[in-house]
TIGU-286437 format. One line per 3 residues: their letters; for each residue x, y, z of N, C-alpha, C, O. Coordinates in steps of 0.2 Angstrom, whole numbers, plus 5000, padded with zeros to 4 digits. Layout:
<sites>
a	X/Y/Z/X/Y/Z/X/Y/Z/X/Y/Z  ... $
</sites>
This chain:
<sites>
msk	5141/4209/5075/5144/4216/5074/5144/4218/5067/5143/4224/5066  5144/4214/5062/5144/4216/5055/5137/4218/5053/5136/4222/5048  5132/4216/5057/5125/4218/5055/5124/4226/5057/5120/4229/5054 $
tsp	5127/4228/5062/5126/4235/5065/5131/4240/5062/5130/4246/5062  5137/4238/5059/5142/4242/5056/5139/4247/5051/5141/4253/5051  5135/4244/5046/5132/4249/5041/5129/4255/5044/5129/4260/5041 $
kis	5125/4253/5049/5121/4259/5052/5125/4264/5055/5125/4270/5055  5131/4261/5059/5135/4266/5062/5139/4270/5057/5140/4276/5058  5141/4267/5051/5145/4270/5046/5140/4276/5043/5143/4281/5041 $
glr	5134/4274/5043/5129/4279/5040/5128/4285/5044/5128/4291/5042  5127/4284/5051/5126/4289/5056/5132/4293/5057/5131/4299/5059  5138/4291/5056/5144/4295/5057/5144/4301/5053/5147/4307/5054 $
yfr	5141/4301/5047/5140/4307/5042/5136/4313/5045/5137/4319/5043  5132/4311/5050/5127/4316/5053/5129/4318/5060/5125/4321/5063  5135/4316/5062/5138/4318/5069/5137/4326/5070/5134/4328/5075 $
waf	5140/4330/5066/5140/4337/5067/5133/4340/5066/5131/4345/5069  5129/4337/5062/5122/4339/5061/5118/4338/5067/5114/4342/5069  5119/4332/5070/5116/4331/5077/5118/4336/5082/5114/4338/5086 $
ilt	5124/4337/5082/5127/4342/5087/5124/4349/5086/5122/4352/5091  5124/4351/5080/5121/4358/5078/5113/4358/5080/5111/4363/5082  5110/4352/5079/5103/4352/5080/5102/4353/5088/5097/4357/5090 $
lvg	5106/4350/5092/5105/4351/5099/5107/4358/5101/5103/4361/5105  5112/4361/5099/5114/4367/5100/5109/4372/5098/5107/4377/5101  5106/4371/5091/5101/4376/5088/5095/4376/5092/5092/4381/5093 $
lal	5092/4370/5094/5086/4369/5097/5086/4372/5104/5082/4375/5107  5092/4371/5107/5093/4374/5114/5093/4382/5113/5090/4385/5118  5096/4384/5108/5097/4392/5107/5090/4394/5106/5088/4400/5108 $
gaw	5086/4390/5102/5079/4392/5100/5075/4393/5106/5071/4397/5107  5075/4388/5111/5072/4388/5117/5073/4394/5121/5069/4397/5124  5080/4395/5122/5082/4401/5125/5079/4407/5122/5077/4412/5126 $
lgw	5079/4408/5116/5077/4414/5112/5069/4414/5114/5067/4420/5115  5066/4409/5114/5059/4409/5115/5057/4411/5122/5052/4415/5123  5061/4409/5127/5060/4411/5134/5062/4419/5135/5058/4422/5138 $
qst	5067/4421/5131/5069/4428/5132/5064/4433/5129/5063/4438/5131  5061/4430/5123/5056/4435/5120/5049/4434/5122/5045/4439/5122  5047/4429/5126/5040/4428/5128/5040/4427/5136/5035/4430/5139 $
gtl	5045/4424/5139/5045/4423/5146/5040/4418/5148/5038/4418/5154  5037/4414/5144/5032/4409/5146/5034/4402/5143/5038/4402/5138  5032/4397/5146/5034/4390/5144/5030/4389/5137/5033/4386/5133 $
ggt	5024/4391/5137/5021/4390/5130/5024/4394/5124/5025/4391/5119  5026/4400/5126/5030/4404/5120/5037/4400/5119/5039/4400/5113  5040/4398/5124/5046/4394/5123/5045/4388/5119/5049/4386/5114 $
ati	5040/4384/5120/5039/4378/5117/5037/4380/5109/5039/4376/5105  5033/4385/5108/5031/4387/5101/5038/4389/5097/5038/4386/5092  5042/4393/5100/5048/4394/5096/5052/4388/5095/5055/4387/5090 $
fmi	5053/4384/5100/5056/4377/5099/5054/4373/5094/5057/4371/5089  5047/4373/5093/5044/4369/5088/5045/4372/5081/5046/4368/5076  5044/4379/5081/5045/4382/5074/5052/4381/5072/5053/4380/5066 $
cav	5057/4381/5076/5064/4379/5074/5065/4372/5071/5068/4371/5066  5061/4368/5074/5062/4361/5072/5058/4360/5065/5060/4356/5061  5052/4363/5065/5048/4363/5058/5052/4366/5053/5052/4363/5047 $
lav	5055/4371/5054/5059/4375/5049/5065/4370/5046/5067/4370/5041  5068/4367/5051/5074/4362/5050/5071/4357/5045/5074/4355/5040  5066/4354/5047/5063/4348/5043/5061/4351/5036/5062/4348/5031 $
lei	5058/4357/5036/5056/4360/5029/5062/4361/5025/5062/4360/5019  5067/4364/5028/5074/4365/5024/5076/4358/5021/5079/4358/5015  5076/4353/5025/5079/4346/5023/5074/4344/5017/5077/4341/5012 $
sls	5068/4344/5018/5063/4342/5012/5064/4346/5006/5064/4343/5000  5065/4352/5006/5066/4356/5000/5072/4356/4997/5073/4357/4991  5077/4354/5001/5084/4354/4998/5087/4347/4997/5093/4346/4996 $
fdn	5083/4341/4998/5086/4335/4997/5089/4334/4990/5094/4331/4988  5085/4337/4985/5087/4337/4978/5094/4341/4977/5098/4339/4973  5094/4346/4981/5101/4350/4981/5107/4346/4983/5112/4346/4980 $
aiv	5106/4341/4988/5111/4337/4990/5113/4332/4985/5119/4331/4984  5108/4330/4981/5110/4325/4976/5114/4328/4970/5119/4326/4968  5112/4334/4968/5115/4338/4963/5122/4340/4965/5127/4339/4961 $
nan	5123/4342/4971/5129/4344/4974/5134/4338/4974/5140/4339/4972  5131/4332/4976/5135/4326/4976/5138/4324/4969/5143/4322/4968  5133/4325/4964/5135/4323/4957/5141/4328/4955/5145/4325/4951 $
klk	5141/4334/4956/5146/4339/4954/5152/4338/4959/5158/4338/4956  5151/4337/4965/5157/4336/4970/5161/4330/4969/5167/4331/4970  5158/4325/4966/5162/4319/4966/5168/4319/4960/5173/4315/4960 $
tmt	5167/4324/4956/5172/4325/4951/5177/4331/4953/5182/4332/4949  5176/4334/4958/5181/4339/4960/5187/4336/4964/5187/4331/4966  5192/4340/4964/5198/4338/4967/5197/4338/4975/5193/4341/4977 $
pvw	5200/4333/4979/5199/4333/4986/5200/4339/4990/5196/4341/4994  5205/4344/4987/5206/4350/4991/5199/4354/4990/5197/4357/4995  5196/4355/4984/5190/4359/4983/5184/4356/4986/5179/4359/4988 $
qkr	5184/4349/4986/5179/4346/4990/5179/4348/4997/5173/4350/5000  5184/4348/5000/5185/4350/5007/5183/4357/5008/5180/4359/5013  5185/4361/5004/5184/4368/5004/5176/4370/5004/5173/4374/5007 $
flt	5173/4366/4999/5166/4367/4998/5162/4365/5004/5157/4368/5006  5164/4359/5007/5161/4356/5013/5162/4360/5020/5159/4359/5025  5167/4364/5020/5169/4368/5026/5167/4376/5024/5162/4378/5028 $
wgi	5170/4379/5020/5168/4386/5018/5161/4386/5016/5157/4391/5018  5159/4381/5012/5152/4381/5009/5147/4381/5014/5142/4385/5013  5148/4378/5020/5142/4378/5025/5142/4384/5029/5137/4386/5031 $
via	5148/4388/5029/5148/4394/5032/5144/4399/5028/5140/4403/5030  5145/4399/5021/5142/4403/5017/5134/4402/5017/5130/4406/5016  5133/4395/5017/5126/4393/5016/5122/4395/5022/5116/4398/5022 $
vfg	5125/4394/5028/5121/4396/5034/5121/4403/5036/5116/4406/5037  5127/4406/5036/5128/4413/5037/5125/4418/5032/5122/4423/5033  5128/4416/5026/5126/4420/5020/5119/4420/5018/5115/4425/5018 $
mri	5116/4414/5016/5109/4414/5014/5104/4414/5019/5098/4416/5017  5105/4412/5025/5100/4412/5030/5100/4418/5034/5095/4419/5038  5105/4422/5034/5106/4428/5038/5107/4434/5034/5103/4439/5034 $
vfp	5112/4434/5030/5114/4440/5026/5109/4441/5021/5107/4447/5019  5107/4436/5017/5102/4437/5012/5096/4440/5014/5094/4445/5010  5092/4438/5019/5086/4441/5021/5087/4449/5023/5083/4453/5021 $
llv	5093/4450/5026/5095/4457/5028/5096/4461/5022/5094/4467/5021  5099/4458/5017/5101/4462/5011/5095/4464/5007/5094/4469/5004  5090/4459/5007/5084/4461/5003/5080/4467/5006/5078/4471/5003 $
vvi	5080/4467/5013/5077/4473/5017/5081/4479/5016/5078/4484/5015  5087/4478/5016/5091/4484/5015/5090/4488/5008/5089/4494/5007  5089/4483/5003/5088/4486/4996/5081/4488/4995/5080/4494/4992 $
aag	5076/4484/4997/5069/4486/4996/5067/4492/5000/5063/4496/4998  5070/4493/5006/5067/4498/5011/5072/4504/5010/5071/4509/5013  5078/4503/5007/5083/4509/5007/5086/4511/5013/5087/4517/5014 $
igp	5087/4506/5018/5090/4507/5024/5096/4504/5025/5098/4500/5021  5100/4506/5030/5107/4503/5031/5106/4496/5034/5101/4494/5037  5112/4492/5034/5112/4485/5037/5110/4485/5045/5106/4481/5047 $
ida	5113/4490/5048/5111/4490/5055/5104/4492/5057/5101/4489/5061  5101/4496/5053/5094/4498/5053/5090/4492/5052/5084/4490/5055  5092/4488/5047/5088/4481/5045/5088/4476/5051/5083/4473/5052 $
ivm	5094/4476/5054/5095/4471/5060/5090/4474/5066/5087/4470/5069  5090/4480/5067/5086/4483/5072/5078/4482/5070/5075/4480/5075  5077/4483/5064/5070/4481/5062/5068/4474/5063/5062/4472/5065 $
aat	5073/4469/5061/5071/4462/5062/5070/4461/5070/5066/4456/5071  5074/4464/5074/5073/4463/5081/5068/4466/5085/5065/4463/5089  5066/4472/5082/5061/4476/5086/5054/4477/5082/5049/4477/5085 $
rpq	5054/4476/5075/5048/4477/5071/5048/4471/5066/5048/4472/5060  5047/4465/5069/5047/4459/5065/5042/4459/5059/5043/4456/5054  5036/4461/5061/5031/4461/5056/5032/4466/5050/5031/4464/5044 $
dya	5035/4472/5051/5037/4476/5046/5042/4473/5042/5042/4473/5035  5047/4469/5045/5052/4466/5041/5049/4460/5037/5051/4460/5031  5045/4457/5040/5041/4451/5036/5037/4454/5030/5037/4451/5024 $
dim	5034/4460/5031/5030/4463/5025/5035/4465/5019/5033/4464/5014  5041/4467/5021/5046/4469/5016/5048/4463/5012/5049/4463/5006  5049/4458/5016/5052/4451/5013/5046/4449/5008/5047/4446/5003 $
hea	5040/4449/5010/5034/4447/5006/5033/4451/5000/5032/4448/4995  5034/4457/5000/5034/4462/4994/5039/4460/4989/5038/4461/4983  5045/4457/4992/5050/4456/4987/5050/4449/4984/5055/4447/4981 $
rlp	5045/4445/4986/5044/4438/4984/5044/4437/4976/5047/4433/4973  5041/4442/4972/5041/4441/4965/5048/4441/4962/5049/4437/4958  5052/4447/4963/5059/4446/4959/5063/4441/4962/5067/4438/4958 $
iaa	5062/4439/4968/5066/4433/4971/5064/4427/4967/5068/4423/4965  5058/4426/4967/5055/4420/4964/5057/4419/4956/5059/4414/4954  5057/4425/4953/5058/4425/4946/5066/4423/4945/5068/4420/4940 $
fgg	5070/4426/4949/5077/4425/4948/5079/4418/4950/5082/4414/4946  5077/4416/4956/5078/4409/4958/5075/4404/4953/5078/4399/4952  5069/4405/4951/5066/4400/4947/5069/4399/4940/5070/4394/4938 $
tfl	5071/4405/4937/5075/4405/4931/5082/4401/4932/5083/4397/4927  5085/4402/4937/5092/4399/4938/5091/4391/4939/5095/4388/4936  5086/4389/4943/5085/4382/4944/5082/4379/4938/5084/4373/4936 $
mmv	5078/4382/4934/5076/4379/4928/5081/4378/4923/5081/4373/4919  5086/4383/4922/5092/4382/4918/5096/4376/4920/5099/4372/4916  5097/4375/4927/5101/4369/4929/5097/4363/4927/5101/4358/4924 $
alk	5091/4362/4927/5087/4356/4925/5087/4355/4918/5089/4350/4915  5086/4361/4914/5087/4360/4907/5093/4358/4904/5094/4354/4899  5099/4361/4907/5105/4359/4905/5106/4351/4906/5110/4348/4902 $
fff	5103/4348/4911/5104/4341/4912/5100/4337/4907/5103/4332/4904  5094/4339/4905/5090/4335/4900/5092/4337/4893/5091/4332/4889  5093/4343/4891/5096/4345/4884/5103/4343/4884/5107/4348/4884 $
dqe	5105/4337/4883/5112/4335/4883/5113/4329/4879/5110/4323/4880  5116/4330/4873/5117/4325/4868/5121/4319/4871/5120/4313/4868  5125/4320/4876/5129/4314/4878/5126/4310/4884/5128/4305/4886 $
kdv	5120/4312/4886/5116/4309/4891/5113/4302/4888/5109/4302/4883  5115/4297/4891/5113/4290/4888/5109/4286/4893/5107/4280/4891  5108/4288/4899/5104/4285/4904/5098/4289/4904/5098/4295/4906 $
hwi	5092/4286/4903/5086/4289/4903/5081/4286/4908/5080/4279/4907  5078/4289/4912/5073/4287/4917/5066/4286/4913/5063/4281/4912  5063/4292/4911/5057/4292/4907/5059/4293/4900/5060/4298/4897 $
gwl	5060/4287/4897/5064/4286/4891/5061/4290/4885/5064/4294/4882  5054/4290/4884/5051/4293/4878/5052/4300/4878/5052/4304/4873  5052/4303/4884/5053/4311/4885/5060/4312/4885/5062/4317/4881 $
erh	5064/4309/4888/5071/4311/4889/5075/4310/4883/5080/4314/4881  5073/4305/4879/5077/4303/4873/5076/4309/4868/5080/4311/4864  5069/4312/4867/5068/4317/4863/5072/4323/4865/5074/4327/4861 $
lsn	5072/4325/4872/5075/4331/4874/5083/4330/4873/5086/4335/4871  5085/4324/4873/5093/4323/4872/5094/4325/4864/5099/4327/4863  5089/4322/4860/5090/4324/4853/5090/4331/4851/5093/4333/4847 $
faa	5085/4334/4854/5084/4342/4853/5090/4346/4855/5091/4351/4853  5095/4343/4859/5101/4346/4862/5105/4348/4856/5110/4352/4857  5104/4345/4850/5108/4346/4844/5107/4353/4842/5111/4356/4838 $
ikg	5101/4356/4843/5099/4363/4842/5103/4368/4846/5102/4368/4852  5107/4372/4844/5111/4376/4848/5107/4381/4852/5103/4385/4849  5108/4382/4858/5104/4387/4862/5097/4385/4863/5093/4389/4865 $
iei	5095/4379/4863/5088/4377/4863/5086/4378/4870/5080/4380/4871  5090/4377/4876/5088/4378/4882/5087/4385/4884/5082/4387/4888  5091/4389/4881/5090/4397/4882/5083/4399/4879/5080/4403/4882 $
afm	5082/4397/4873/5076/4399/4869/5070/4396/4873/5065/4400/4874  5070/4390/4876/5064/4387/4880/5063/4392/4886/5058/4393/4888  5069/4393/4889/5068/4397/4895/5065/4404/4894/5061/4407/4898 $
lvv	5067/4407/4888/5064/4414/4887/5057/4414/4885/5053/4418/4887  5055/4408/4882/5048/4407/4881/5044/4407/4887/5038/4409/4888  5046/4403/4892/5043/4402/4898/5043/4409/4902/5037/4410/4905 $
ila	5048/4413/4902/5048/4419/4905/5043/4424/4902/5039/4427/4906  5042/4424/4896/5037/4428/4892/5030/4426/4894/5026/4430/4895  5029/4419/4894/5023/4416/4895/5020/4418/4902/5015/4420/4903 $
fsy	5025/4418/4907/5023/4419/4914/5022/4427/4915/5018/4429/4919  5026/4431/4911/5025/4438/4912/5018/4440/4909/5015/4445/4912  5016/4437/4904/5009/4439/4901/5004/4437/4907/4999/4441/4907 $
tia	5004/4431/4910/4999/4429/4915/4999/4434/4921/4994/4435/4924  5005/4436/4923/5006/4441/4928/5003/4448/4926/4999/4451/4930  5004/4450/4920/5001/4456/4918/4993/4456/4918/4990/4461/4919 $
das	4990/4450/4916/4983/4449/4916/4980/4449/4923/4975/4451/4924  4984/4446/4927/4982/4445/4934/4983/4452/4938/4979/4452/4944  4987/4456/4936/4988/4462/4940/4988/4468/4936/4993/4472/4935 $
qte	4982/4470/4933/4981/4475/4929/4983/4482/4932/4985/4487/4928  4982/4483/4938/4983/4489/4942/4991/4489/4944/4993/4495/4946  4994/4484/4943/5001/4484/4945/5006/4482/4939/5008/4477/4939 $
mne	5006/4487/4935/5009/4485/4928/5017/4485/4929/5020/4482/4925  5019/4487/4935/5027/4486/4936/5029/4479/4938/5034/4477/4937  5024/4475/4940/5025/4468/4942/5028/4464/4936/5033/4461/4937 $
pvs	5024/4464/4930/5027/4460/4925/5034/4462/4922/5038/4458/4920  5035/4469/4923/5042/4471/4921/5047/4469/4926/5053/4467/4924  5045/4469/4932/5050/4467/4938/5051/4460/4937/5057/4457/4938 $
fvy	5046/4456/4935/5047/4449/4934/5052/4447/4928/5056/4443/4929  5051/4450/4923/5055/4449/4917/5062/4451/4918/5067/4448/4917  5063/4457/4921/5070/4459/4923/5074/4454/4928/5079/4452/4927 $
sai	5070/4452/4933/5073/4448/4938/5075/4441/4935/5080/4438/4936  5070/4439/4930/5071/4432/4927/5077/4433/4922/5081/4428/4922  5078/4438/4919/5084/4439/4914/5090/4439/4918/5095/4436/4916 $
ygl	5090/4442/4924/5096/4442/4928/5098/4435/4931/5103/4434/4931  5092/4431/4932/5094/4424/4934/5097/4420/4928/5101/4416/4929  5094/4422/4922/5097/4418/4916/5104/4420/4915/5109/4416/4914 $
vtf	5106/4427/4915/5112/4430/4914/5117/4427/4920/5123/4425/4918  5115/4427/4926/5119/4424/4931/5121/4417/4930/5127/4415/4931  5116/4413/4928/5118/4406/4926/5123/4405/4921/5128/4402/4921 $
llv	5122/4409/4915/5127/4409/4910/5134/4412/4912/5139/4409/4910  5134/4417/4916/5140/4420/4918/5144/4415/4923/5150/4415/4922  5140/4411/4927/5143/4406/4931/5147/4401/4927/5152/4399/4929 $
eva	5143/4399/4922/5146/4394/4918/5152/4396/4914/5158/4393/4913  5152/4403/4911/5158/4406/4908/5163/4407/4912/5169/4405/4911  5162/4409/4918/5167/4410/4923/5171/4404/4925/5177/4404/4926 $
ggf	5167/4399/4926/5169/4392/4927/5174/4390/4922/5179/4387/4923  5173/4391/4916/5177/4390/4910/5184/4394/4910/5189/4391/4909  5183/4400/4912/5189/4404/4912/5194/4402/4918/5200/4402/4918 $
ida	5190/4401/4924/5194/4399/4930/5197/4393/4930/5203/4392/4932  5194/4388/4927/5197/4381/4927/5198/4380/4919/5196/4375/4916  5203/4384/4917/5204/4383/4909/5207/4377/4907/5207/4375/4901 $
sqq	5210/4373/4912/5213/4366/4910/5207/4361/4908/5209/4356/4905  5201/4363/4910/5196/4358/4908/5194/4359/4900/5196/4364/4897  5191/4354/4898/5190/4354/4890/5184/4358/4888/5183/4360/4882 $
svr	5179/4359/4893/5173/4363/4891/5170/4367/4897/5172/4365/4902  5166/4371/4895/5163/4375/4901/5159/4370/4905/5159/4371/4912  5156/4365/4902/5152/4360/4906/5156/4356/4911/5154/4355/4917 $
saa	5162/4354/4908/5166/4350/4913/5170/4355/4918/5172/4353/4923  5171/4361/4916/5174/4366/4920/5170/4367/4926/5173/4368/4932  5163/4366/4926/5159/4367/4932/5160/4361/4936/5156/4361/4942 $
sgg	5164/4357/4935/5165/4351/4940/5173/4351/4942/5175/4346/4944  5176/4356/4941/5184/4356/4943/5185/4359/4950/5184/4355/4955  5188/4365/4950/5190/4368/4956/5186/4374/4958/5180/4373/4961 $
lga	5189/4380/4958/5185/4386/4960/5179/4387/4956/5174/4390/4958  5179/4386/4949/5173/4386/4945/5167/4382/4948/5162/4385/4948  5169/4376/4950/5164/4372/4953/5161/4374/4959/5155/4374/4961 $
fiy	5166/4377/4963/5164/4380/4970/5159/4386/4969/5154/4386/4972  5160/4390/4964/5156/4396/4963/5149/4393/4960/5144/4396/4963  5149/4388/4956/5143/4386/4953/5139/4383/4958/5133/4384/4959 $
lev	5142/4379/4963/5138/4375/4968/5135/4380/4973/5130/4379/4976  5139/4386/4975/5137/4391/4979/5131/4395/4977/5126/4396/4980  5131/4396/4970/5125/4400/4967/5119/4395/4967/5114/4397/4968 $
lda	5121/4389/4965/5115/4384/4965/5112/4383/4972/5106/4383/4973  5116/4383/4977/5113/4382/4984/5109/4388/4986/5104/4388/4989  5112/4394/4984/5108/4400/4985/5101/4400/4982/5096/4402/4985 $
sfs	5101/4398/4976/5094/4397/4972/5090/4393/4976/5084/4394/4976  5092/4387/4978/5088/4382/4982/5085/4385/4988/5080/4384/4991  5089/4390/4991/5087/4393/4997/5082/4398/4997/5079/4400/5002 $
fdg	5081/4401/4991/5076/4407/4990/5069/4405/4993/5066/4408/4997  5067/4399/4991/5060/4397/4993/5059/4396/5000/5054/4397/5003  5065/4393/5003/5065/4391/5010/5065/4397/5014/5061/4397/5019 $
vig	5069/4402/5012/5069/4408/5016/5063/4412/5016/5060/4414/5021  5060/4413/5010/5054/4417/5010/5048/4413/5013/5044/4416/5017  5048/4406/5012/5042/4402/5015/5043/4402/5023/5038/4401/5026 $
afa	5049/4403/5025/5049/4403/5033/5046/4408/5036/5043/4408/5042  5045/4414/5032/5041/4420/5035/5034/4418/5036/5030/4422/5039  5031/4413/5033/5024/4411/5034/5024/4408/5041/5018/4408/5044 $
ltq	5029/4405/5044/5029/4402/5051/5031/4407/5056/5028/4407/5062  5035/4412/5055/5038/4416/5060/5041/4422/5056/5044/4422/5051  5040/4428/5060/5043/4434/5057/5050/4436/5060/5053/4441/5059 $
nlf	5052/4431/5065/5059/4432/5068/5064/4430/5064/5065/4424/5063  5069/4434/5062/5074/4432/5058/5079/4427/5061/5082/4423/5058  5080/4428/5068/5085/4424/5071/5082/4417/5072/5086/4412/5072 $
via	5076/4416/5073/5073/4409/5073/5073/4406/5066/5075/4400/5066  5072/4410/5061/5073/4407/5054/5080/4405/5053/5081/4400/5050  5085/4409/5055/5092/4407/5054/5094/4401/5058/5097/4397/5055 $
igl	5091/4400/5064/5092/4394/5068/5089/4388/5064/5093/4383/5063  5083/4388/5062/5079/4382/5059/5082/4380/5053/5084/4375/5052  5083/4385/5048/5086/4384/5042/5093/4382/5042/5096/4378/5038 $
gig	5097/4385/5047/5104/4383/5048/5105/4375/5050/5109/4372/5047  5100/4373/5054/5100/4366/5056/5099/4362/5050/5103/4357/5048  5094/4364/5046/5092/4360/5040/5098/4360/5035/5099/4355/5032 $
amy	5101/4365/5034/5107/4366/5029/5113/4361/5031/5116/4359/5027  5114/4360/5038/5119/4356/5040/5117/4349/5038/5122/4345/5036  5111/4347/5038/5109/4340/5036/5110/4339/5029/5112/4334/5027 $
vrs	5109/4344/5025/5110/4344/5018/5117/4343/5016/5119/4339/5012  5121/4346/5020/5129/4345/5019/5131/4338/5020/5135/4335/5017  5128/4336/5026/5130/4329/5028/5127/4324/5023/5131/4319/5022 $
mti	5121/4325/5020/5119/4320/5015/5123/4320/5009/5124/4315/5006  5126/4326/5007/5130/4327/5001/5136/4323/5002/5138/4319/4998  5139/4323/5008/5146/4320/5010/5144/4312/5009/5148/4308/5006 $
mlv	5139/4310/5012/5137/4303/5012/5136/4300/5005/5138/4295/5003  5132/4304/5001/5131/4302/4994/5138/4301/4990/5138/4297/4986  5142/4306/4991/5149/4306/4988/5153/4300/4990/5155/4296/4986 $
ekg	5154/4299/4996/5159/4294/4999/5156/4287/4998/5160/4282/4997  5149/4286/4999/5146/4279/4998/5145/4277/4991/5142/4272/4990  5145/4282/4986/5144/4281/4979/5137/4279/4978/5135/4275/4974 $
tla	5132/4282/4982/5125/4281/4981/5122/4282/4974/5118/4279/4971  5125/4288/4971/5122/4290/4964/5124/4284/4959/5120/4283/4955  5130/4281/4960/5132/4276/4955/5128/4270/4956/5126/4266/4951 $
eyr	5126/4269/4962/5122/4262/4964/5115/4263/4962/5112/4258/4960  5112/4269/4962/5105/4270/4960/5105/4275/4954/5105/4281/4955  5104/4272/4948/5105/4275/4942/5100/4281/4940/5102/4286/4937 $
yle	5094/4280/4943/5089/4285/4942/5088/4291/4947/5084/4295/4946  5092/4290/4952/5091/4295/4958/5093/4302/4956/5089/4307/4958  5098/4303/4952/5100/4309/4949/5094/4312/4945/5093/4318/4945 $
hga	5091/4308/4941/5086/4310/4937/5080/4313/4941/5077/4318/4939  5078/4309/4946/5073/4311/4951/5074/4318/4954/5070/4322/4954  5081/4319/4955/5083/4326/4958/5082/4332/4953/5079/4337/4955 $
fya	5084/4330/4947/5083/4336/4942/5076/4337/4940/5074/4342/4938  5071/4332/4940/5064/4333/4939/5061/4337/4945/5057/4341/4944  5064/4335/4951/5062/4339/4957/5064/4347/4956/5060/4351/4958 $
ilv	5070/4348/4953/5072/4355/4952/5068/4358/4947/5066/4364/4948  5066/4355/4942/5062/4357/4937/5055/4359/4940/5052/4365/4938  5052/4355/4944/5045/4356/4947/5046/4362/4952/5042/4366/4952 $
lsl	5051/4362/4955/5052/4368/4960/5053/4374/4957/5050/4379/4959  5056/4375/4951/5057/4381/4947/5050/4383/4945/5049/4389/4945  5046/4378/4942/5039/4380/4940/5035/4383/4946/5031/4387/4945 $
imf	5036/4379/4952/5032/4382/4958/5034/4389/4960/5030/4393/4962  5040/4390/4959/5043/4397/4961/5040/4402/4956/5038/4408/4958  5039/4400/4950/5036/4405/4945/5028/4406/4947/5026/4411/4947 $
cqt	5025/4400/4949/5018/4400/4950/5017/4404/4957/5011/4407/4957  5022/4404/4961/5021/4408/4967/5021/4415/4967/5020/4419/4971  5023/4418/4961/5022/4425/4959/5015/4427/4959/5013/4433/4959 $
qih	5010/4422/4958/5003/4424/4958/4999/4421/4963/4994/4424/4966  5001/4415/4965/4997/4411/4970/5001/4408/4975/5007/4407/4974  4999/4407/4981/5003/4404/4987/5002/4397/4987/4997/4394/4987 $
ipe	5008/4393/4986/5008/4386/4986/5012/4384/4993/5018/4386/4994  5008/4381/4997/5012/4379/5004/5018/4375/5003/5019/4371/4999  5023/4377/5007/5030/4375/5006/5030/4367/5008/5034/4364/5005 $
vlt	5025/4365/5012/5025/4358/5013/5024/4354/5007/5027/4349/5006  5019/4356/5003/5017/4353/4997/5024/4353/4992/5025/4348/4989  5027/4359/4992/5033/4359/4988/5038/4354/4990/5041/4350/4986 $
glg	5039/4353/4997/5044/4348/4999/5042/4341/4998/5046/4337/4996  5036/4340/4999/5033/4333/4998/5033/4331/4991/5035/4325/4989  5032/4336/4986/5033/4334/4979/5040/4332/4977/5040/4328/4973 $
gaa	5045/4336/4979/5051/4334/4978/5053/4328/4980/5057/4324/4977  5051/4327/4987/5053/4320/4990/5050/4314/4986/5053/4309/4986  5044/4315/4984/5040/4310/4980/5044/4308/4974/5045/4302/4972 $
lig	5046/4313/4970/5049/4312/4964/5056/4308/4965/5058/4303/4962  5060/4310/4970/5066/4307/4972/5065/4300/4974/5068/4295/4973  5059/4299/4978/5057/4292/4981/5056/4288/4975/5058/4282/4975 $
isl	5052/4290/4970/5050/4286/4965/5056/4284/4960/5057/4278/4958  5061/4289/4960/5067/4287/4956/5071/4282/4959/5074/4278/4956  5071/4283/4966/5075/4278/4970/5072/4271/4969/5075/4266/4968 $
wss	5065/4270/4969/5061/4264/4969/5063/4261/4962/5064/4255/4961  5063/4265/4956/5064/4263/4950/5071/4261/4949/5072/4256/4945  5076/4264/4952/5083/4262/4952/5084/4255/4956/5087/4250/4953 $
ilh	5080/4254/4961/5080/4247/4964/5077/4242/4960/5080/4236/4960  5072/4243/4957/5069/4238/4952/5074/4237/4946/5074/4231/4944  5077/4242/4944/5082/4241/4938/5087/4236/4941/5090/4232/4937 $
nkr	5090/4238/4947/5095/4233/4949/5093/4226/4950/5097/4222/4949  5087/4225/4952/5085/4218/4953/5084/4215/4947/5086/4209/4946  5082/4218/4941/5082/4215/4935/5089/4213/4932/5090/4208/4929 $
ewt	5094/4218/4934/5100/4217/4931/5103/4211/4935/5107/4207/4932  5102/4210/4941/5105/4204/4945/5102/4198/4943/5105/4192/4944  5095/4198/4941/5092/4191/4939/5093/4190/4932/5091/4185/4930 $
</sites>
């Protein structure tokens, strides 16, 4: 009995994710039948929903680790609110409202018209989303890179996975504003490459810079807002792990992680409702993984796992910048992040073995 209990205790975290998977895939099959009227079309929609769910999980596993790291220091009340209200915002807001909002702004139409377009003219809808990829990638890439840089440029960071690199970055943190300066250099560098690659579209580098600056300002405002909201904390950084400030921080972070998944999903299907089903299923698994990591203390047990997640975030942000010029398959993006996390987990296990012996 004792041999099977760990498996049972692990699976219980995914109970609601399993339920949502069954409901979502059944809904996807029904949608496929309603839209195509054939078994082949139904099977295709069913498989797309499943693939999108796997894609979302692979792209967002590092998100779950970062969420768990912040969540474990929050009060139980705000933990519960993030894991309940947060899933509603993540599934409904980022997987349904966000793609609609992009089309509303880009096409200058009303929300109802955007929904009608998604239902009746999915190709036109997908084309608008594709055209908006550059500002979305610039905004999301900047926000995520700042998240990663804040982790590595930290004087108080005393656990290093890639020691020779992380020790230097930690020492450089003594220079005030070093991560912001680094971020601005990256933005300028990418804007020049975009200008060289799109000489006939001179508005593209301008759009990239504006969107990237908005991403940087959003990150800074979230941190400052966290400091004001959770004034009882000692600093802005610790405030981001308190109550409402942490909730806002994690929701914006989750939104940034969702950008590439939402845009990439249109490479598989132009049907907004199929995308919402597939990515919604994946988002539920990410939330379940977050709860498991917090309650089982996995981050404390594997000391380099968090490092792997932040390296994955850094790589993801660079990929989002590169995607403003070239297409990088989402499968490679997901596999790259999973590989970094897997290597960090393996390094943590080796470290634990050395400590035990």
